[in-house]
TORRO-416908 format. One record per residue (C-alpha): residue number from 1; residue in three letters; chain; x, y, z. Coordinates in nm, 2 decimals. Layout:
<pts>
pt i = NUM aa = ALA ch = A xx = X yy = Y zz = Z
...
</pts>
This chain:
<pts>
pt i = 1 aa = MET ch = A xx = 12.84 yy = 7.97 zz = 13.05
pt i = 2 aa = THR ch = A xx = 13.15 yy = 7.77 zz = 13.15
pt i = 3 aa = ASN ch = A xx = 13.08 yy = 7.45 zz = 13.36
pt i = 4 aa = ASN ch = A xx = 13.32 yy = 7.37 zz = 13.64
pt i = 5 aa = ALA ch = A xx = 13.39 yy = 7.00 zz = 13.68
pt i = 6 aa = LEU ch = A xx = 13.62 yy = 6.79 zz = 13.93
pt i = 7 aa = ILE ch = A xx = 13.76 yy = 6.47 zz = 13.85
pt i = 8 aa = THR ch = A xx = 13.90 yy = 6.26 zz = 14.13
pt i = 9 aa = GLY ch = A xx = 14.20 yy = 6.04 zz = 14.02
pt i = 10 aa = VAL ch = A xx = 14.27 yy = 6.28 zz = 13.73
pt i = 11 aa = ALA ch = A xx = 14.62 yy = 6.13 zz = 13.68
pt i = 12 aa = GLY ch = A xx = 14.48 yy = 5.79 zz = 13.62
pt i = 13 aa = GLN ch = A xx = 14.38 yy = 5.64 zz = 13.27
pt i = 14 aa = ASP ch = A xx = 14.03 yy = 5.75 zz = 13.30
pt i = 15 aa = GLY ch = A xx = 14.10 yy = 6.08 zz = 13.45
pt i = 16 aa = TYR ch = A xx = 14.32 yy = 6.19 zz = 13.18
pt i = 17 aa = TYR ch = A xx = 14.09 yy = 6.09 zz = 12.89
pt i = 18 aa = LEU ch = A xx = 13.79 yy = 6.25 zz = 13.09
pt i = 19 aa = ALA ch = A xx = 13.99 yy = 6.58 zz = 13.13
pt i = 20 aa = LYS ch = A xx = 14.09 yy = 6.58 zz = 12.77
pt i = 21 aa = LEU ch = A xx = 13.72 yy = 6.55 zz = 12.68
pt i = 22 aa = LEU ch = A xx = 13.59 yy = 6.81 zz = 12.93
pt i = 23 aa = LEU ch = A xx = 13.85 yy = 7.06 zz = 12.81
pt i = 24 aa = SER ch = A xx = 13.75 yy = 7.03 zz = 12.45
pt i = 25 aa = LYS ch = A xx = 13.40 yy = 7.10 zz = 12.53
pt i = 26 aa = GLY ch = A xx = 13.50 yy = 7.43 zz = 12.72
pt i = 27 aa = TYR ch = A xx = 13.49 yy = 7.31 zz = 13.07
pt i = 28 aa = ARG ch = A xx = 13.70 yy = 7.45 zz = 13.36
pt i = 29 aa = VAL ch = A xx = 13.85 yy = 7.14 zz = 13.48
pt i = 30 aa = PHE ch = A xx = 13.97 yy = 7.08 zz = 13.84
pt i = 31 aa = GLY ch = A xx = 14.17 yy = 6.76 zz = 13.89
pt i = 32 aa = GLN ch = A xx = 14.23 yy = 6.58 zz = 14.23
pt i = 33 aa = SER ch = A xx = 14.54 yy = 6.37 zz = 14.27
pt i = 34 aa = ARG ch = A xx = 14.72 yy = 6.23 zz = 14.56
pt i = 35 aa = ASN ch = A xx = 15.06 yy = 6.33 zz = 14.40
pt i = 36 aa = ALA ch = A xx = 15.04 yy = 6.67 zz = 14.23
pt i = 37 aa = SER ch = A xx = 15.39 yy = 6.66 zz = 14.08
pt i = 38 aa = ASN ch = A xx = 15.33 yy = 6.33 zz = 13.91
pt i = 39 aa = ALA ch = A xx = 14.98 yy = 6.43 zz = 13.81
pt i = 40 aa = ARG ch = A xx = 15.14 yy = 6.75 zz = 13.63
pt i = 41 aa = THR ch = A xx = 15.40 yy = 6.53 zz = 13.45
pt i = 42 aa = ILE ch = A xx = 15.12 yy = 6.28 zz = 13.32
pt i = 43 aa = LEU ch = A xx = 14.88 yy = 6.55 zz = 13.23
pt i = 44 aa = GLY ch = A xx = 15.13 yy = 6.77 zz = 13.05
pt i = 45 aa = SER ch = A xx = 15.02 yy = 7.11 zz = 12.95
pt i = 46 aa = GLN ch = A xx = 14.66 yy = 7.05 zz = 12.96
pt i = 47 aa = PRO ch = A xx = 14.50 yy = 7.36 zz = 13.15
pt i = 48 aa = ILE ch = A xx = 14.38 yy = 7.16 zz = 13.46
pt i = 49 aa = ALA ch = A xx = 14.38 yy = 7.32 zz = 13.80
pt i = 50 aa = LEU ch = A xx = 14.51 yy = 7.05 zz = 14.02
pt i = 51 aa = VAL ch = A xx = 14.36 yy = 7.06 zz = 14.38
pt i = 52 aa = SER ch = A xx = 14.44 yy = 6.84 zz = 14.70
pt i = 53 aa = PHE ch = A xx = 14.21 yy = 6.77 zz = 14.98
pt i = 54 aa = ASP ch = A xx = 14.13 yy = 6.48 zz = 15.20
pt i = 55 aa = LEU ch = A xx = 13.87 yy = 6.29 zz = 15.00
pt i = 56 aa = ARG ch = A xx = 13.75 yy = 6.11 zz = 15.33
pt i = 57 aa = SER ch = A xx = 13.64 yy = 6.43 zz = 15.48
pt i = 58 aa = GLU ch = A xx = 13.29 yy = 6.56 zz = 15.41
pt i = 59 aa = LYS ch = A xx = 13.40 yy = 6.90 zz = 15.53
pt i = 60 aa = ALA ch = A xx = 13.67 yy = 6.91 zz = 15.25
pt i = 61 aa = TRP ch = A xx = 13.42 yy = 6.79 zz = 15.01
pt i = 62 aa = SER ch = A xx = 13.18 yy = 7.07 zz = 15.10
pt i = 63 aa = GLN ch = A xx = 13.46 yy = 7.34 zz = 15.08
pt i = 64 aa = ALA ch = A xx = 13.57 yy = 7.21 zz = 14.73
pt i = 65 aa = ILE ch = A xx = 13.21 yy = 7.21 zz = 14.60
pt i = 66 aa = GLU ch = A xx = 13.16 yy = 7.57 zz = 14.72
pt i = 67 aa = GLU ch = A xx = 13.51 yy = 7.71 zz = 14.67
pt i = 68 aa = HIS ch = A xx = 13.54 yy = 7.59 zz = 14.30
pt i = 69 aa = GLU ch = A xx = 13.16 yy = 7.63 zz = 14.22
pt i = 70 aa = LEU ch = A xx = 13.14 yy = 7.28 zz = 14.10
pt i = 71 aa = ASP ch = A xx = 12.87 yy = 7.20 zz = 13.85
pt i = 72 aa = GLU ch = A xx = 12.99 yy = 6.83 zz = 13.80
pt i = 73 aa = ILE ch = A xx = 13.18 yy = 6.57 zz = 13.99
pt i = 74 aa = TYR ch = A xx = 13.33 yy = 6.26 zz = 13.82
pt i = 75 aa = HIS ch = A xx = 13.43 yy = 6.02 zz = 14.09
pt i = 76 aa = MET ch = A xx = 13.70 yy = 5.82 zz = 13.91
pt i = 77 aa = SER ch = A xx = 13.95 yy = 5.75 zz = 14.19
pt i = 78 aa = GLY ch = A xx = 13.99 yy = 5.46 zz = 14.43
pt i = 79 aa = MET ch = A xx = 14.17 yy = 5.12 zz = 14.48
pt i = 80 aa = SER ch = A xx = 14.11 yy = 4.94 zz = 14.15
pt i = 81 aa = PHE ch = A xx = 14.36 yy = 4.66 zz = 14.13
pt i = 82 aa = ILE ch = A xx = 14.15 yy = 4.35 zz = 14.23
pt i = 83 aa = PRO ch = A xx = 14.45 yy = 4.13 zz = 14.38
pt i = 84 aa = SER ch = A xx = 14.53 yy = 4.43 zz = 14.62
pt i = 85 aa = SER ch = A xx = 14.18 yy = 4.45 zz = 14.75
pt i = 86 aa = TRP ch = A xx = 14.23 yy = 4.10 zz = 14.91
pt i = 87 aa = ASP ch = A xx = 14.57 yy = 4.20 zz = 15.05
pt i = 88 aa = ASN ch = A xx = 14.41 yy = 4.51 zz = 15.23
pt i = 89 aa = PRO ch = A xx = 14.02 yy = 4.51 zz = 15.23
pt i = 90 aa = THR ch = A xx = 14.01 yy = 4.77 zz = 15.52
pt i = 91 aa = GLU ch = A xx = 14.18 yy = 5.02 zz = 15.28
pt i = 92 aa = VAL ch = A xx = 13.98 yy = 4.93 zz = 14.98
pt i = 93 aa = ILE ch = A xx = 13.67 yy = 4.99 zz = 15.18
pt i = 94 aa = ALA ch = A xx = 13.79 yy = 5.32 zz = 15.30
pt i = 95 aa = SER ch = A xx = 13.91 yy = 5.43 zz = 14.95
pt i = 96 aa = ASN ch = A xx = 13.63 yy = 5.31 zz = 14.75
pt i = 97 aa = LEU ch = A xx = 13.32 yy = 5.32 zz = 14.98
pt i = 98 aa = GLU ch = A xx = 13.38 yy = 5.58 zz = 15.26
pt i = 99 aa = VAL ch = A xx = 13.47 yy = 5.84 zz = 14.99
pt i = 100 aa = THR ch = A xx = 13.14 yy = 5.80 zz = 14.82
pt i = 101 aa = VAL ch = A xx = 12.95 yy = 5.85 zz = 15.14
pt i = 102 aa = HIS ch = A xx = 13.13 yy = 6.17 zz = 15.20
pt i = 103 aa = ILE ch = A xx = 13.07 yy = 6.30 zz = 14.85
pt i = 104 aa = LEU ch = A xx = 12.70 yy = 6.23 zz = 14.88
pt i = 105 aa = GLU ch = A xx = 12.67 yy = 6.39 zz = 15.22
pt i = 106 aa = ALA ch = A xx = 12.84 yy = 6.70 zz = 15.10
pt i = 107 aa = ILE ch = A xx = 12.61 yy = 6.73 zz = 14.80
pt i = 108 aa = ARG ch = A xx = 12.31 yy = 6.66 zz = 15.01
pt i = 109 aa = ALA ch = A xx = 12.39 yy = 6.91 zz = 15.27
pt i = 110 aa = GLY ch = A xx = 12.52 yy = 7.20 zz = 15.08
pt i = 111 aa = SER ch = A xx = 12.36 yy = 7.50 zz = 14.91
pt i = 112 aa = ARG ch = A xx = 12.52 yy = 7.40 zz = 14.57
pt i = 113 aa = THR ch = A xx = 12.42 yy = 7.03 zz = 14.44
pt i = 114 aa = PRO ch = A xx = 12.67 yy = 6.93 zz = 14.16
pt i = 115 aa = ARG ch = A xx = 12.59 yy = 6.63 zz = 13.95
pt i = 116 aa = LEU ch = A xx = 12.77 yy = 6.32 zz = 14.02
pt i = 117 aa = ALA ch = A xx = 12.90 yy = 6.05 zz = 13.80
pt i = 118 aa = PHE ch = A xx = 13.05 yy = 5.74 zz = 13.98
pt i = 119 aa = ALA ch = A xx = 13.28 yy = 5.50 zz = 13.82
pt i = 120 aa = CYS ch = A xx = 13.13 yy = 5.18 zz = 13.93
pt i = 121 aa = SER ch = A xx = 13.26 yy = 4.83 zz = 13.77
pt i = 122 aa = SER ch = A xx = 13.13 yy = 4.52 zz = 13.60
pt i = 123 aa = GLU ch = A xx = 13.29 yy = 4.33 zz = 13.91
pt i = 124 aa = ILE ch = A xx = 12.97 yy = 4.39 zz = 14.08
pt i = 125 aa = PHE ch = A xx = 12.82 yy = 4.11 zz = 13.88
pt i = 126 aa = GLY ch = A xx = 13.07 yy = 3.85 zz = 14.00
pt i = 127 aa = GLN ch = A xx = 12.93 yy = 3.52 zz = 13.86
pt i = 128 aa = PRO ch = A xx = 12.61 yy = 3.60 zz = 13.68
pt i = 129 aa = THR ch = A xx = 12.38 yy = 3.34 zz = 13.54
pt i = 130 aa = SER ch = A xx = 12.29 yy = 3.55 zz = 13.23
pt i = 131 aa = MET ch = A xx = 12.50 yy = 3.54 zz = 12.91
pt i = 132 aa = SER ch = A xx = 12.52 yy = 3.92 zz = 12.93
pt i = 133 aa = GLN ch = A xx = 12.47 yy = 4.18 zz = 13.19
pt i = 134 aa = ASN ch = A xx = 12.26 yy = 4.49 zz = 13.19
pt i = 135 aa = GLU ch = A xx = 12.13 yy = 4.75 zz = 13.45
pt i = 136 aa = GLU ch = A xx = 11.88 yy = 4.49 zz = 13.60
pt i = 137 aa = THR ch = A xx = 12.13 yy = 4.21 zz = 13.64
pt i = 138 aa = ALA ch = A xx = 12.16 yy = 4.09 zz = 13.99
pt i = 139 aa = MET ch = A xx = 12.49 yy = 4.19 zz = 14.18
pt i = 140 aa = ARG ch = A xx = 12.70 yy = 3.90 zz = 14.30
pt i = 141 aa = PRO ch = A xx = 13.04 yy = 4.04 zz = 14.36
pt i = 142 aa = MET ch = A xx = 13.31 yy = 3.80 zz = 14.43
pt i = 143 aa = ASN ch = A xx = 13.60 yy = 4.01 zz = 14.59
pt i = 144 aa = PRO ch = A xx = 13.63 yy = 4.31 zz = 14.83
pt i = 145 aa = TYR ch = A xx = 13.67 yy = 4.56 zz = 14.54
pt i = 146 aa = GLY ch = A xx = 13.36 yy = 4.43 zz = 14.37
pt i = 147 aa = VAL ch = A xx = 13.18 yy = 4.46 zz = 14.71
pt i = 148 aa = THR ch = A xx = 13.27 yy = 4.82 zz = 14.76
pt i = 149 aa = LYS ch = A xx = 13.15 yy = 4.92 zz = 14.41
pt i = 150 aa = ALA ch = A xx = 12.83 yy = 4.75 zz = 14.46
pt i = 151 aa = ALA ch = A xx = 12.77 yy = 4.91 zz = 14.79
pt i = 152 aa = SER ch = A xx = 12.87 yy = 5.25 zz = 14.64
pt i = 153 aa = PHE ch = A xx = 12.61 yy = 5.18 zz = 14.36
pt i = 154 aa = GLY ch = A xx = 12.34 yy = 5.12 zz = 14.62
pt i = 155 aa = LEU ch = A xx = 12.43 yy = 5.42 zz = 14.81
pt i = 156 aa = ILE ch = A xx = 12.41 yy = 5.65 zz = 14.51
pt i = 157 aa = GLU ch = A xx = 12.07 yy = 5.49 zz = 14.41
pt i = 158 aa = SER ch = A xx = 11.94 yy = 5.54 zz = 14.76
pt i = 159 aa = TYR ch = A xx = 12.03 yy = 5.91 zz = 14.77
pt i = 160 aa = ARG ch = A xx = 11.90 yy = 5.98 zz = 14.44
pt i = 161 aa = LYS ch = A xx = 11.55 yy = 5.84 zz = 14.54
pt i = 162 aa = ARG ch = A xx = 11.55 yy = 5.99 zz = 14.88
pt i = 163 aa = TYR ch = A xx = 11.69 yy = 6.33 zz = 14.83
pt i = 164 aa = GLY ch = A xx = 11.63 yy = 6.39 zz = 14.44
pt i = 165 aa = LEU ch = A xx = 11.99 yy = 6.44 zz = 14.37
pt i = 166 aa = PHE ch = A xx = 12.14 yy = 6.41 zz = 14.01
pt i = 167 aa = VAL ch = A xx = 12.37 yy = 6.11 zz = 14.11
pt i = 168 aa = CYS ch = A xx = 12.44 yy = 5.81 zz = 13.90
pt i = 169 aa = SER ch = A xx = 12.68 yy = 5.53 zz = 13.81
pt i = 170 aa = GLY ch = A xx = 12.83 yy = 5.42 zz = 13.50
pt i = 171 aa = ILE ch = A xx = 12.90 yy = 5.04 zz = 13.54
pt i = 172 aa = LEU ch = A xx = 13.22 yy = 5.04 zz = 13.34
pt i = 173 aa = PHE ch = A xx = 13.33 yy = 4.69 zz = 13.19
pt i = 174 aa = ASN ch = A xx = 13.71 yy = 4.64 zz = 13.13
pt i = 175 aa = HIS ch = A xx = 13.84 yy = 4.94 zz = 12.95
pt i = 176 aa = GLU ch = A xx = 14.21 yy = 4.98 zz = 12.85
pt i = 177 aa = SER ch = A xx = 14.43 yy = 5.21 zz = 12.68
pt i = 178 aa = PRO ch = A xx = 14.80 yy = 5.30 zz = 12.64
pt i = 179 aa = ARG ch = A xx = 14.79 yy = 5.49 zz = 12.97
pt i = 180 aa = ARG ch = A xx = 14.66 yy = 5.17 zz = 13.15
pt i = 181 aa = ASP ch = A xx = 14.89 yy = 5.08 zz = 13.46
pt i = 182 aa = PRO ch = A xx = 15.13 yy = 4.80 zz = 13.37
pt i = 183 aa = SER ch = A xx = 15.00 yy = 4.60 zz = 13.68
pt i = 184 aa = PHE ch = A xx = 14.70 yy = 4.53 zz = 13.47
pt i = 185 aa = VAL ch = A xx = 14.73 yy = 4.22 zz = 13.24
pt i = 186 aa = THR ch = A xx = 14.65 yy = 4.40 zz = 12.91
pt i = 187 aa = ARG ch = A xx = 14.93 yy = 4.66 zz = 12.96
pt i = 188 aa = LYS ch = A xx = 15.17 yy = 4.40 zz = 13.09
pt i = 189 aa = ILE ch = A xx = 15.11 yy = 4.20 zz = 12.77
pt i = 190 aa = THR ch = A xx = 15.17 yy = 4.51 zz = 12.53
pt i = 191 aa = LYS ch = A xx = 15.48 yy = 4.61 zz = 12.72
pt i = 192 aa = ALA ch = A xx = 15.61 yy = 4.26 zz = 12.71
pt i = 193 aa = VAL ch = A xx = 15.54 yy = 4.23 zz = 12.34
pt i = 194 aa = ALA ch = A xx = 15.71 yy = 4.55 zz = 12.26
pt i = 195 aa = ALA ch = A xx = 16.02 yy = 4.45 zz = 12.48
pt i = 196 aa = ILE ch = A xx = 16.04 yy = 4.11 zz = 12.32
pt i = 197 aa = SER ch = A xx = 16.03 yy = 4.23 zz = 11.97
pt i = 198 aa = GLN ch = A xx = 16.34 yy = 4.45 zz = 12.05
pt i = 199 aa = GLY ch = A xx = 16.53 yy = 4.18 zz = 12.20
pt i = 200 aa = LEU ch = A xx = 16.49 yy = 4.32 zz = 12.56
pt i = 201 aa = GLN ch = A xx = 16.28 yy = 4.04 zz = 12.72
pt i = 202 aa = ASP ch = A xx = 16.29 yy = 3.66 zz = 12.69
pt i = 203 aa = CYS ch = A xx = 15.93 yy = 3.56 zz = 12.76
pt i = 204 aa = LEU ch = A xx = 15.60 yy = 3.65 zz = 12.88
pt i = 205 aa = MET ch = A xx = 15.45 yy = 3.49 zz = 13.20
pt i = 206 aa = LEU ch = A xx = 15.08 yy = 3.46 zz = 13.24
pt i = 207 aa = GLY ch = A xx = 14.85 yy = 3.27 zz = 13.45
pt i = 208 aa = ASN ch = A xx = 14.53 yy = 3.17 zz = 13.27
pt i = 209 aa = LEU ch = A xx = 14.47 yy = 3.22 zz = 12.90
pt i = 210 aa = GLU ch = A xx = 14.12 yy = 3.07 zz = 12.92
pt i = 211 aa = VAL ch = A xx = 13.96 yy = 3.38 zz = 13.08
pt i = 212 aa = SER ch = A xx = 13.76 yy = 3.62 zz = 12.87
pt i = 213 aa = ARG ch = A xx = 13.67 yy = 3.98 zz = 12.90
pt i = 214 aa = ASP ch = A xx = 13.46 yy = 4.25 zz = 12.75
pt i = 215 aa = TRP ch = A xx = 13.75 yy = 4.49 zz = 12.66
pt i = 216 aa = GLY ch = A xx = 13.70 yy = 4.85 zz = 12.52
pt i = 217 aa = PHE ch = A xx = 13.89 yy = 5.17 zz = 12.48
pt i = 218 aa = ALA ch = A xx = 13.88 yy = 5.40 zz = 12.80
pt i = 219 aa = GLU ch = A xx = 13.85 yy = 5.72 zz = 12.58
pt i = 220 aa = ASP ch = A xx = 13.52 yy = 5.58 zz = 12.44
pt i = 221 aa = TYR ch = A xx = 13.39 yy = 5.51 zz = 12.79
pt i = 222 aa = MET ch = A xx = 13.46 yy = 5.84 zz = 12.93
pt i = 223 aa = ASP ch = A xx = 13.25 yy = 6.00 zz = 12.66
pt i = 224 aa = CYS ch = A xx = 12.97 yy = 5.79 zz = 12.80
pt i = 225 aa = MET ch = A xx = 13.03 yy = 5.90 zz = 13.16
pt i = 226 aa = HIS ch = A xx = 13.02 yy = 6.26 zz = 13.02
pt i = 227 aa = ARG ch = A xx = 12.69 yy = 6.19 zz = 12.84
pt i = 228 aa = MET ch = A xx = 12.52 yy = 6.03 zz = 13.17
pt i = 229 aa = LEU ch = A xx = 12.55 yy = 6.39 zz = 13.34
pt i = 230 aa = GLN ch = A xx = 12.39 yy = 6.57 zz = 13.03
pt i = 231 aa = ASN ch = A xx = 12.09 yy = 6.34 zz = 13.05
pt i = 232 aa = ASP ch = A xx = 11.75 yy = 6.47 zz = 13.12
pt i = 233 aa = SER ch = A xx = 11.72 yy = 6.26 zz = 13.44
pt i = 234 aa = PRO ch = A xx = 11.98 yy = 6.09 zz = 13.65
pt i = 235 aa = GLU ch = A xx = 12.01 yy = 5.71 zz = 13.55
pt i = 236 aa = ASP ch = A xx = 12.26 yy = 5.43 zz = 13.59
pt i = 237 aa = PHE ch = A xx = 12.42 yy = 5.29 zz = 13.27
pt i = 238 aa = VAL ch = A xx = 12.62 yy = 4.97 zz = 13.18
pt i = 239 aa = ILE ch = A xx = 12.93 yy = 5.08 zz = 12.96
pt i = 240 aa = GLY ch = A xx = 13.07 yy = 4.82 zz = 12.76
pt i = 241 aa = SER ch = A xx = 13.16 yy = 4.69 zz = 12.40
pt i = 242 aa = GLY ch = A xx = 12.92 yy = 4.40 zz = 12.41
pt i = 243 aa = ARG ch = A xx = 13.20 yy = 4.17 zz = 12.25
pt i = 244 aa = LEU ch = A xx = 13.37 yy = 3.90 zz = 12.46
pt i = 245 aa = THR ch = A xx = 13.75 yy = 3.82 zz = 12.38
pt i = 246 aa = ARG ch = A xx = 13.97 yy = 3.54 zz = 12.52
pt i = 247 aa = LEU ch = A xx = 14.29 yy = 3.65 zz = 12.68
pt i = 248 aa = GLU ch = A xx = 14.46 yy = 3.40 zz = 12.43
pt i = 249 aa = THR ch = A xx = 14.32 yy = 3.59 zz = 12.14
pt i = 250 aa = PHE ch = A xx = 14.43 yy = 3.92 zz = 12.31
pt i = 251 aa = VAL ch = A xx = 14.78 yy = 3.78 zz = 12.33
pt i = 252 aa = ALA ch = A xx = 14.78 yy = 3.64 zz = 11.98
pt i = 253 aa = MET ch = A xx = 14.68 yy = 3.97 zz = 11.84
pt i = 254 aa = ALA ch = A xx = 14.94 yy = 4.16 zz = 12.04
pt i = 255 aa = PHE ch = A xx = 15.22 yy = 3.95 zz = 11.91
pt i = 256 aa = ASN ch = A xx = 15.08 yy = 3.94 zz = 11.56
pt i = 257 aa = ARG ch = A xx = 15.13 yy = 4.33 zz = 11.56
pt i = 258 aa = VAL ch = A xx = 15.51 yy = 4.27 zz = 11.58
pt i = 259 aa = GLY ch = A xx = 15.52 yy = 3.98 zz = 11.35
pt i = 260 aa = LEU ch = A xx = 15.57 yy = 3.71 zz = 11.63
pt i = 261 aa = ASN ch = A xx = 15.40 yy = 3.39 zz = 11.70
pt i = 262 aa = TRP ch = A xx = 15.29 yy = 3.41 zz = 12.07
pt i = 263 aa = LYS ch = A xx = 15.34 yy = 3.04 zz = 12.13
pt i = 264 aa = ASP ch = A xx = 15.72 yy = 3.10 zz = 12.10
pt i = 265 aa = TRP ch = A xx = 15.72 yy = 3.35 zz = 12.39
pt i = 266 aa = VAL ch = A xx = 15.45 yy = 3.28 zz = 12.63
pt i = 267 aa = SER ch = A xx = 15.49 yy = 3.06 zz = 12.94
pt i = 268 aa = ILE ch = A xx = 15.21 yy = 2.97 zz = 13.18
pt i = 269 aa = ASP ch = A xx = 15.25 yy = 3.00 zz = 13.57
pt i = 270 aa = PRO ch = A xx = 14.93 yy = 2.90 zz = 13.76
pt i = 271 aa = SER ch = A xx = 15.03 yy = 3.12 zz = 14.05
pt i = 272 aa = PHE ch = A xx = 14.94 yy = 3.42 zz = 13.85
pt i = 273 aa = ALA ch = A xx = 14.59 yy = 3.32 zz = 13.81
pt i = 274 aa = ARG ch = A xx = 14.34 yy = 3.49 zz = 14.01
pt i = 275 aa = PRO ch = A xx = 14.13 yy = 3.28 zz = 14.27
pt i = 276 aa = ASN ch = A xx = 13.76 yy = 3.32 zz = 14.22
pt i = 277 aa = GLU ch = A xx = 13.80 yy = 3.44 zz = 13.87
pt i = 278 aa = PRO ch = A xx = 13.46 yy = 3.58 zz = 13.76
pt i = 279 aa = ARG ch = A xx = 13.30 yy = 3.39 zz = 13.47
pt i = 280 aa = SER ch = A xx = 13.29 yy = 3.57 zz = 13.14
pt i = 281 aa = LEU ch = A xx = 13.13 yy = 3.91 zz = 13.17
pt i = 282 aa = VAL ch = A xx = 12.99 yy = 4.10 zz = 12.86
pt i = 283 aa = ALA ch = A xx = 12.80 yy = 4.43 zz = 12.86
pt i = 284 aa = ASP ch = A xx = 12.45 yy = 4.47 zz = 12.73
pt i = 285 aa = ALA ch = A xx = 12.49 yy = 4.85 zz = 12.68
pt i = 286 aa = SER ch = A xx = 12.16 yy = 4.88 zz = 12.48
pt i = 287 aa = LYS ch = A xx = 12.03 yy = 5.13 zz = 12.74
pt i = 288 aa = ALA ch = A xx = 12.31 yy = 5.37 zz = 12.68
pt i = 289 aa = LYS ch = A xx = 12.27 yy = 5.34 zz = 12.31
pt i = 290 aa = GLU ch = A xx = 11.89 yy = 5.42 zz = 12.34
pt i = 291 aa = LYS ch = A xx = 11.90 yy = 5.69 zz = 12.58
pt i = 292 aa = LEU ch = A xx = 12.25 yy = 5.86 zz = 12.53
pt i = 293 aa = GLY ch = A xx = 12.30 yy = 5.77 zz = 12.17
pt i = 294 aa = TRP ch = A xx = 12.63 yy = 5.59 zz = 12.27
pt i = 295 aa = GLN ch = A xx = 12.81 yy = 5.29 zz = 12.17
pt i = 296 aa = ALA ch = A xx = 13.16 yy = 5.18 zz = 12.19
pt i = 297 aa = SER ch = A xx = 13.34 yy = 5.28 zz = 11.86
pt i = 298 aa = THR ch = A xx = 13.69 yy = 5.13 zz = 11.91
pt i = 299 aa = GLN ch = A xx = 13.72 yy = 4.76 zz = 11.82
pt i = 300 aa = VAL ch = A xx = 13.95 yy = 4.56 zz = 12.03
pt i = 301 aa = GLU ch = A xx = 14.19 yy = 4.48 zz = 11.75
pt i = 302 aa = GLU ch = A xx = 14.25 yy = 4.86 zz = 11.70
pt i = 303 aa = LEU ch = A xx = 14.29 yy = 4.89 zz = 12.09
pt i = 304 aa = ILE ch = A xx = 14.55 yy = 4.62 zz = 12.09
pt i = 305 aa = GLU ch = A xx = 14.76 yy = 4.79 zz = 11.79
pt i = 306 aa = MET ch = A xx = 14.73 yy = 5.12 zz = 11.96
pt i = 307 aa = MET ch = A xx = 14.88 yy = 4.99 zz = 12.28
pt i = 308 aa = VAL ch = A xx = 15.15 yy = 4.79 zz = 12.12
pt i = 309 aa = ASP ch = A xx = 15.25 yy = 5.09 zz = 11.92
pt i = 310 aa = TYR ch = A xx = 15.26 yy = 5.30 zz = 12.22
pt i = 311 aa = ASP ch = A xx = 15.49 yy = 5.07 zz = 12.40
pt i = 312 aa = LEU ch = A xx = 15.71 yy = 5.05 zz = 12.10
pt i = 313 aa = GLU ch = A xx = 15.74 yy = 5.41 zz = 12.09
pt i = 314 aa = LEU ch = A xx = 15.83 yy = 5.44 zz = 12.46
pt i = 315 aa = LEU ch = A xx = 16.12 yy = 5.19 zz = 12.41
pt i = 316 aa = GLN ch = A xx = 16.24 yy = 5.40 zz = 12.10
pt i = 317 aa = LEU ch = A xx = 16.21 yy = 5.72 zz = 12.31
pt i = 318 aa = THR ch = A xx = 16.41 yy = 5.55 zz = 12.60
pt i = 319 aa = LYS ch = A xx = 16.68 yy = 5.45 zz = 12.33
pt i = 320 aa = ARG ch = A xx = 16.71 yy = 5.80 zz = 12.21
pt i = 321 aa = ILE ch = A xx = 16.74 yy = 5.95 zz = 12.56
pt i = 322 aa = ALA ch = A xx = 17.00 yy = 5.70 zz = 12.67
pt i = 323 aa = ALA ch = A xx = 17.20 yy = 5.78 zz = 12.35
</pts>
């Protein structure tokens, strides 16, 4: 029997890897994206049925669930660039929180009740007092984005308990890939490293090299999101590598990939630093390992090399096209 799954934000980094995984498992995949033509370009020839509807409409969600006979929903879309959440908090609430409510209501009220996996974020923890964070760590979000993710998490837990729905959250720690948007610092770094190595850029400007993150590979994390919905019961899971890496170390490893010393090419501009920067967040994903048999398999060194190599290949392709 073929399972039908819908992925919101299918053209994003997470949506791409999740769609690839589901297709490999024989799913019929429906992908929602605000820009269908752009999504098709990103997704290439993958046999994904692109759909377009108003995510902020419960009626539209109900119709999508029934029309496509959905068995699973992976809610990966939303406003995720944290500085933008301060610029337009009203929009981030609408994009990240209101949509969650409409999905839950459509599932609750409909005759068909697909399972739901929600992409939550480690930003819900904000400034924790513990060295690592698990499913029991108190939420202390420090920005509008984190607040919307924490509120969505609470709604999903409430609907699960009240209505017995199979709905759950994956608390995703920082996850990157060659498909990460360049507005995020990791991809900004690897694109700059590739350009500098080819003589196309003079320097890389960053804000604060002292911050640390638990960085993992997006493809690994989407495997865990899928496993959540195959579990015997709906539960929330922390998804992360459990390894903390300083941004300075990330930068050094990226430049090392092209044989350069980062100190010769990096400049610091405090205006690039984020206010209310969360303290170092590192995942305790032991529950996912115990109950789902999952753990991050890609080391941060491999991830950085993968991203730098990808950006080098993009530059080479651009040169060939220009020639």
